[in-house]
C-alpha positions in Angstrom: -54.1 -49.5 -49.9 -55.9 -51.1 -52.9 -59.5 -52.2 -52.3 -59.4 -54.8 -55.1 -57.0 -57.1 -53.4 -55.3 -60.3 -54.7 -57.9 -62.9 -55.7 -57.3 -66.6 -55.6 -59.6 -69.0 -57.3 -59.5 -71.6 -54.5 -61.5 -70.2 -51.5 -59.6 -72.4 -49.0 -56.3 -71.1 -50.3 -57.5 -67.5 -50.2 -58.4 -67.8 -46.6 -55.0 -69.0 -45.5 -53.5 -65.5 -46.0 -54.3 -61.9 -45.3 -54.4 -59.4 -48.3 -51.1 -57.9 -47.1 -49.5 -61.4 -47.2 -50.9 -62.2 -50.6 -49.6 -58.9 -52.0 -46.2 -59.5 -50.6 -46.0 -63.1 -51.8 -47.2 -62.1 -55.3 -44.4 -59.5 -55.5 -41.9 -62.2 -54.3 -43.2 -64.7 -56.9 -43.0 -62.1 -59.7 -39.4 -61.2 -58.8 -38.4 -64.8 -59.2 -38.9 -64.7 -63.0 -35.7 -64.3 -64.9 -35.4 -61.3 -67.2 -35.0 -63.6 -70.3 -38.0 -65.8 -69.4 -41.7 -65.5 -70.0 -42.8 -67.4 -66.9 -41.5 -68.5 -63.5 -40.1 -72.0 -63.4 -39.7 -74.4 -60.5 -35.9 -73.9 -60.4 -36.4 -70.1 -60.0 -38.2 -70.6 -56.7 -35.6 -71.9 -54.1 -33.5 -68.7 -53.8 -36.7 -66.7 -53.3 -38.5 -69.1 -51.0 -35.4 -69.5 -48.8 -36.0 -65.9 -47.7 -39.7 -66.1 -46.9 -41.4 -65.9 -43.5 -41.4 -69.3 -41.7 -38.8 -70.7 -44.0 -35.9 -68.3 -43.5 -33.0 -69.8 -41.4 -34.9 -73.1 -41.1 -34.7 -74.6 -44.6 -31.7 -74.2 -46.9 -31.9 -73.6 -50.6 -30.8 -77.1 -51.2 -33.5 -78.6 -49.0 -36.1 -76.5 -50.7 -34.9 -77.7 -54.1 -35.0 -81.3 -53.0 -38.5 -80.9 -51.6 -39.8 -79.3 -54.8 -38.2 -81.9 -57.1 -40.3 -84.5 -55.3 -43.4 -82.9 -56.8 -41.9 -81.5 -59.9 -39.3 -83.8 -61.5 -38.9 -81.4 -64.4 -37.4 -78.3 -62.6 -37.7 -76.3 -65.9 -41.5 -76.6 -65.7 -43.4 -73.4 -65.3 -45.5 -72.7 -62.2 -48.4 -70.3 -61.5 -49.0 -68.2 -58.4 -51.6 -70.5 -56.8 -49.4 -73.6 -56.9 -46.6 -71.4 -55.6 -48.8 -70.5 -52.5 -49.5 -74.2 -51.9 -45.8 -75.1 -52.0 -45.1 -72.2 -49.6 -47.6 -73.6 -47.1 -46.1 -77.1 -47.5 -42.6 -75.8 -46.9 -43.8 -73.9 -43.8 -45.2 -77.1 -42.5 -42.0 -78.9 -43.3 -40.0 -76.2 -41.5 -42.3 -76.5 -38.4 -41.8 -80.2 -38.5 -38.1 -79.9 -38.8 -37.9 -77.7 -35.7 -40.0 -80.2 -33.8 -42.4 -77.5 -32.7 -40.0 -76.6 -29.9 -38.6 -73.4 -31.4 -40.5 -70.5 -32.8 -39.4 -70.0 -36.3 -37.9 -66.6 -37.0 -40.5 -64.4 -38.8 -43.1 -67.1 -38.8 -46.7 -67.1 -37.7 -48.2 -69.7 -35.5 -50.4 -72.5 -36.9 -53.9 -72.4 -35.6 -55.7 -74.7 -33.1 -59.1 -73.0 -32.6 -62.0 -73.6 -34.9 -62.5 -69.8 -35.4 -59.1 -69.3 -37.0 -57.4 -69.4 -40.3 -54.4 -71.6 -40.8 -51.9 -68.9 -39.9 -53.4 -66.9 -37.0 -54.6 -67.8 -33.6 -57.9 -66.1 -32.5 -58.2 -65.4 -28.8 -61.6 -66.7 -27.9 -61.7 -64.8 -24.6 -61.0 -61.5 -26.4 -63.7 -62.2 -29.0 -66.2 -62.9 -26.2 -65.2 -59.7 -24.4 -65.5 -57.5 -27.5 -68.9 -59.0 -28.4 -70.2 -58.3 -24.9 -68.9 -54.7 -25.3 -70.7 -54.3 -28.7 -74.0 -55.8 -27.3 -73.8 -53.3 -24.4 -73.0 -50.1 -26.3 -74.8 -50.7 -29.6 -77.7 -52.9 -28.5 -80.1 -49.9 -28.9 -78.8 -48.6 -32.2 -81.7 -48.1 -34.6 -80.0 -50.1 -37.3 -78.0 -52.7 -35.4 -80.7 -53.6 -32.9 -82.1 -55.9 -35.6 -78.9 -58.0 -35.4 -78.0 -57.7 -31.8 -77.3 -59.1 -29.3 -74.6 -61.3 -30.8 -73.8 -64.7 -29.4 -70.2 -64.5 -28.0 -69.8 -68.3 -28.6 -70.6 -68.0 -32.3 -68.8 -66.3 -35.3 -71.7 -63.9 -35.8 -69.5 -61.0 -35.1 -67.4 -61.7 -38.3 -70.6 -62.1 -40.4 -71.9 -58.7 -39.2 -68.5 -56.9 -39.8 -68.8 -57.6 -43.6 -71.0 -54.6 -44.5 -68.9 -52.1 -42.5 -71.7 -50.5 -40.5 -70.9 -52.0 -37.1 -67.3 -50.7 -37.1 -68.4 -47.2 -38.1 -71.0 -47.2 -35.3 -68.4 -48.4 -32.8 -66.0 -45.7 -33.7 -68.7 -43.1 -33.0 -69.2 -44.7 -29.6 -65.5 -44.5 -28.9 -65.2 -40.9 -30.0 -68.6 -39.3 -30.5 -69.1 -37.3 -33.7 -66.2 -38.8 -35.6 -68.4 -40.0 -38.4 -71.5 -38.3 -39.8 -73.8 -41.3 -39.7 -75.6 -40.0 -42.8 -72.5 -41.1 -44.7 -72.9 -44.7 -43.6 -74.6 -47.0 -46.1 -77.2 -48.9 -44.0 -79.1 -50.9 -46.5 -80.0 -54.4 -45.6 -78.3 -55.7 -48.7 -75.5 -53.2 -49.7 -73.8 -53.8 -53.0 -70.0 -54.2 -53.2 -69.4 -50.6 -53.8 -71.4 -49.5 -50.8 -69.6 -52.0 -48.6 -66.3 -50.7 -49.9 -67.4 -47.1 -49.1 -68.3 -48.1 -45.5 -65.0 -49.8 -44.9 -63.0 -47.0 -46.4 -64.9 -44.6 -44.1 -64.2 -46.9 -41.2 -60.4 -47.2 -41.8 -60.0 -43.4 -42.4 -62.0 -42.7 -39.2 -60.1 -45.3 -37.2 -56.8 -43.7 -38.2 -58.2 -40.3 -37.3 -59.0 -41.3 -33.7 -55.6 -42.8 -33.2 -55.8 -46.5 -34.4 -52.9 -48.0 -36.2 -54.2 -49.5 -39.5 -51.0 -49.9 -41.4 -51.6 -53.6 -42.4 -55.3 -53.5 -42.9 -57.1 -52.9 -46.1 -60.8 -52.6 -47.1 -60.7 -56.1 -48.6 -59.5 -57.5 -45.3 -62.6 -56.1 -43.6 -65.0 -57.1 -46.3 -63.7 -60.6 -45.9 -63.8 -60.2 -42.1 -60.3 -61.6 -41.5 -60.7 -62.6 -37.8 -57.3 -61.6 -36.5 -57.4 -58.3 -38.2 -61.0 -57.6 -37.1 -60.2 -58.4 -33.5 -57.1 -56.3 -33.6 -59.0 -53.3 -34.9 -61.9 -53.9 -32.4 -59.3 -54.0 -29.6 -57.9 -50.6 -30.5 -61.3 -48.9 -30.9 -62.5 -50.3 -27.6 -59.3 -49.3 -25.8 -59.6 -45.7 -27.0 -63.2 -45.6 -25.6 -62.3 -47.1 -22.2 -59.3 -44.8 -21.7 -61.0 -41.6 -22.9 -61.2 -40.1 -19.4 -57.6 -41.0 -18.4 -56.3 -37.4 -18.8 -56.4 -34.2 -16.9 -58.8 -32.5 -19.2 -61.6 -35.0 -18.7 -60.6 -36.0 -15.1 -58.8 -33.1 -13.5 -58.9 -34.9 -10.1 -56.1 -37.1 -11.4 -53.8 -34.3 -10.1 -54.3 -36.1 -6.8 -51.8 -38.7 -8.0 -49.0 -36.1 -7.7 -47.2 -36.1 -4.4 -47.6 -32.7 -2.7 -46.8 -29.7 -5.0 -44.2 -31.5 -7.1 -44.3 -29.4 -10.3 -42.0 -31.7 -12.2 -44.2 -34.7 -11.5 -47.3 -32.7 -12.4 -45.7 -31.8 -15.7 -45.0 -35.4 -16.4 -48.6 -36.2 -15.6 -49.8 -34.0 -18.4 -47.9 -35.9 -21.0 -48.6 -39.4 -19.7 -50.2 -41.8 -22.1 -53.7 -43.1 -21.0 -52.6 -46.6 -20.3 -49.6 -45.3 -18.3 -52.0 -43.0 -16.4 -54.2 -46.0 -15.6 -51.2 -47.8 -14.1 -50.2 -44.8 -12.1 -53.8 -44.5 -10.8 -53.8 -48.2 -9.9 -50.4 -48.0 -8.1 -51.6 -44.9 -6.2 -54.5 -46.8 -4.6 -52.9 -50.1 -4.0 -49.9 -48.5 -2.4 -52.2 -46.7 0.0 -53.9 -50.0 0.7 -50.6 -51.6 1.8 -49.5 -53.4 -1.4 -45.7 -53.5 -1.5 -45.1 -54.1 -5.2 -45.4 -51.7 -8.1 -47.5 -52.9 -11.0 -45.8 -52.1 -14.3 -48.0 -54.0 -16.8 -51.4 -55.5 -17.1 -50.1 -59.0 -17.7 -47.6 -60.8 -15.4 -47.8 -58.2 -12.6 -51.6 -58.9 -12.1 -52.0 -62.5 -13.0 -51.9 -63.7 -9.3 -54.9 -61.3 -8.6 -53.2 -59.9 -5.5 -53.0 -56.3 -6.8 -56.7 -56.5 -7.7 -57.5 -57.6 -4.2 -55.8 -54.6 -2.8 -57.3 -52.2 -5.4 -60.9 -53.3 -4.7 -60.3 -53.2 -1.0 -59.2 -49.6 -1.3 -62.0 -48.5 -3.7 -64.9 -50.7 -2.4 -64.3 -51.6 1.2 -68.0 -52.1 1.8 -68.0 -55.0 -0.8 -64.6 -56.5 0.1 -63.6 -59.1 2.7 -60.2 -59.8 4.2 -60.2 -63.3 2.7 -59.8 -61.8 -0.7 -56.3 -60.6 0.2 -55.5 -63.5 2.5 -56.3 -66.2 0.0 -53.0 -67.7 -1.3 -54.3 -69.7 -4.3 -54.2 -67.4 -7.3 -57.2 -69.1 -9.0 -59.4 -68.8 -5.9 -58.3 -65.2 -5.3 -59.2 -64.3 -8.9 -62.7 -65.7 -8.4 -63.1 -63.6 -5.2 -61.8 -60.5 -7.0 -64.5 -61.0 -9.7 -67.2 -61.6 -7.1 -66.3 -58.2 -5.6 -66.0 -56.5 -9.0 -69.4 -57.8 -10.0 -71.0 -55.7 -7.2 -69.5 -52.7 -9.0 -70.7 -54.0 -12.4 -67.2 -54.5 -13.6 -67.0 -58.1 -14.9 -67.8 -57.5 -18.6 -64.3 -57.9 -19.9 -62.5 -60.7 -17.9 -63.0 -64.1 -16.4 -60.8 -65.5 -13.6 -59.0 -67.5 -16.2 -58.1 -64.3 -18.1 -56.7 -62.8 -14.9 -54.6 -65.9 -14.2 -53.3 -66.2 -17.7 -52.3 -62.5 -17.7 -54.3 -61.4 -20.8 -52.9 -57.9 -21.2 -55.8 -56.4 -23.3 -58.5 -57.8 -21.2 -56.9 -56.9 -17.9 -56.4 -53.4 -19.1 -60.1 -53.2 -20.0 -61.0 -54.6 -16.6 -59.0 -51.9 -14.7 -60.3 -49.2 -17.0 -63.9 -50.3 -16.2 -63.1 -50.1 -12.5 -61.8 -46.6 -13.0 -65.0 -45.6 -14.8 -67.2 -47.0 -12.1 -65.2 -45.9 -9.1 -62.0 -44.0 -9.4 -61.6 -43.2 -5.7 -60.5 -39.6 -6.4 -62.2 -37.1 -4.2 -59.6 -34.3 -4.0 -60.6 -30.7 -4.7 -57.2 -30.3 -6.4 -58.6 -29.3 -9.8 -56.8 -27.5 -12.6 -58.0 -23.9 -13.0 -60.4 -23.3 -15.8 -59.3 -20.7 -18.3 -61.7 -19.1 -20.8 -60.7 -20.1 -24.3 -60.2 -17.4 -26.9 -61.3 -18.0 -30.5 -57.7 -18.6 -31.5 -57.3 -21.1 -28.6 -60.4 -23.0 -29.8 -59.1 -23.2 -33.4 -55.6 -24.3 -32.1 -57.3 -27.0 -30.0 -59.1 -28.4 -33.0 -55.9 -28.5 -35.0 -53.9 -29.9 -32.1 -56.4 -32.8 -31.8 -56.3 -33.6 -35.5 -52.5 -33.6 -35.6 -52.2 -35.5 -32.4 -54.5 -38.3 -33.6 -52.6 -38.4 -37.0 -49.2 -38.8 -35.2 -50.5 -41.6 -32.9 -51.9 -43.4 -36.0 -48.4 -43.5 -37.5 -47.4 -46.1 -35.0 -44.3 -44.3 -33.7 -42.8 -45.4 -30.3 -43.9 -42.3 -28.4 -47.6 -41.8 -27.6 -48.5 -38.1 -27.9 -51.0 -37.0 -25.2 -50.5 -33.2 -25.5 -49.1 -32.0 -28.8 -47.8 -28.6 -27.7 -46.0 -30.1 -24.7 -44.8 -33.4 -26.0 -43.0 -32.0 -29.1 -40.9 -29.4 -27.2 -38.0 -31.9 -26.8 -37.9 -32.4 -30.5 -37.9 -36.2 -30.2 -41.5 -36.7 -31.3 -40.9 -34.5 -34.4 -37.8 -36.5 -35.2 -39.8 -39.8 -35.0 -42.5 -38.4 -37.2 -40.0 -37.2 -39.8 -38.3 -40.5 -39.8 -41.6 -42.2 -40.4 -42.6 -40.0 -43.4 -39.1 -39.7 -44.8 -37.2 -42.8 -43.7 -33.4 -42.3 -43.1 -33.7 -38.5 -42.9 -32.9 -38.4 -39.1 -29.3 -38.8 -37.9 -30.2 -40.6 -34.6 -26.7 -40.5 -33.2 -27.0 -36.7 -33.1 -30.4 -36.9 -31.2 -31.1 -37.1 -27.5 -34.0 -39.2 -26.2 -36.2 -38.0 -23.4 -36.1 -37.5 -20.5 -33.7 -34.6 -21.4 -32.2 -32.6 -18.5 -30.0 -30.2 -20.3 -32.0 -27.6 -22.3 -29.4 -27.3 -25.1 -30.0 -31.0 -26.0 -33.7 -30.1 -26.7 -32.5 -27.3 -28.9 -30.1 -29.7 -30.8 -33.0 -32.0 -31.5 -35.2 -29.2 -32.7 -32.4 -27.7 -34.9 -32.2 -31.1 -36.6 -36.0 -31.0 -37.1 -35.6 -27.6 -38.8 -32.7 -28.8 -41.0 -34.7 -31.9 -42.2 -37.8 -29.7 -42.8 -35.9 -27.4 -45.0 -34.4 -30.4 -46.9 -38.0 -31.6 -47.5 -38.9 -28.1 -48.8 -41.0 -27.1 -45.8 -41.5 -23.3 -45.7 -39.5 -22.6 -42.5 -38.1 -19.1 -43.1 -36.7 -17.3 -40.0 -37.5 -20.3 -37.8 -35.1 -21.8 -35.3 -35.1 -24.9 -33.1 -35.5 -22.8 -30.0 -39.0 -21.6 -31.2 -40.2 -25.2 -30.9 -38.5 -25.6 -27.5 -40.4 -22.5 -26.3 -43.7 -24.1 -27.4 -44.6 -21.6 -30.2 -48.1 -23.0 -31.0 -48.5 -21.5 -34.5 -45.1 -22.7 -35.5 -45.7 -26.2 -34.2 -49.0 -26.5 -36.0 -47.5 -25.1 -39.2 -44.7 -27.7 -39.0 -47.2 -30.6 -38.8 -49.2 -29.2 -41.7 -46.1 -29.6 -43.8 -45.5 -33.1 -42.4 -49.0 -34.2 -43.3 -48.9 -32.7 -46.8 -45.5 -34.4 -47.4 -46.9 -37.7 -46.1 -49.9 -37.6 -48.5 -47.9 -36.7 -51.6 
């Protein structure tokens, strides 16, 4: 993504849009110009503006024409990009007014209410406070950042500090230690624009490498510290850190979640995404504590606080009281939950209001923090340790690199174990469709869970066919080789995918 960005002379107008939106709108504006004309005119705009976000299916081309004619009686008059942006905002407001505010406009974005927002994006103050507390906790002793920390959660200092790129790079290293060689970070007190850009490029590349989705974020967006984009990236980085131990490699005691010697369930446990593993862990404990429902999300299923009451009663009975479960008022129960959680030092991420409102990101962080402090797993059922050979070590490095790259693509399936998760062929098909849109014939593919083995082979055969069409070197390779989990073949296949993606 270009680091230069689209510049608008009016700072207020510039701040109403992200760089992604400005680039898209500039392309739309340019496309409005007729082939035989030198400039875009007012009468060229209605057909284009009718299809824009927030206006589509709300205002007709005729209504847009009538609206523009009120400001521009001469419809043959030329118009520049900045006035076009202003008219776009005016038409969005007119569309919102027409709908009476009762219906969410298709493809539109909400108008803001909070003081820490731009015109088009709501900033969640609770999430901002939570992330600032996290930064103060984990980066407060950093040799460079300690001069700027702690930050005030009630202020906008976080966005001012983001501008030079150092904080995000440091936070990535906290989430996944060793990701960035800190000698490569420009830590001058007053970095020049080039150094800022280098820091943000390093940040985005590293964020993608650890599994963040950064599709709609550019270096210019971070330099300008777009609040909604900054908070979105912070949320992903912090989530990766909090869920780092939710796998069998780091916490082999998680095998206790499997009933008896159920090998099929154990196999599924290996491939479970970290957030799903956290839900499974939570349900394991609350079920033992007598909770009758199953928690399927960190939003609506926990907003009454009852599941938390049972979880803390199971994990910290010495700090819990029966009134926490017996309380019927959700607000009062949430307060009692946090009083108990505070004794475990687990109140950094949520307030009782966040629980009752069902804030998914913050509730996930709350449960992950409880897991870190007291996971309640005491079983000796630990996976056997096998001595790695040099080949295994090398394969492990490549597996991690490819796994993080796949997860950064934003495909529907989360890859937790590359060699296991690709054996159905489905993940490979998702990757191929991402790097070469339209190459997959989905009606010929089978989505997991797949019971019949030949369906897996069919998926993998289609992978091989597409790979050959994309000129991957797949001589004497069959779909069954992938189903059988041939590590060298799987790694080679992803090497070709990455090379193709970066062409």
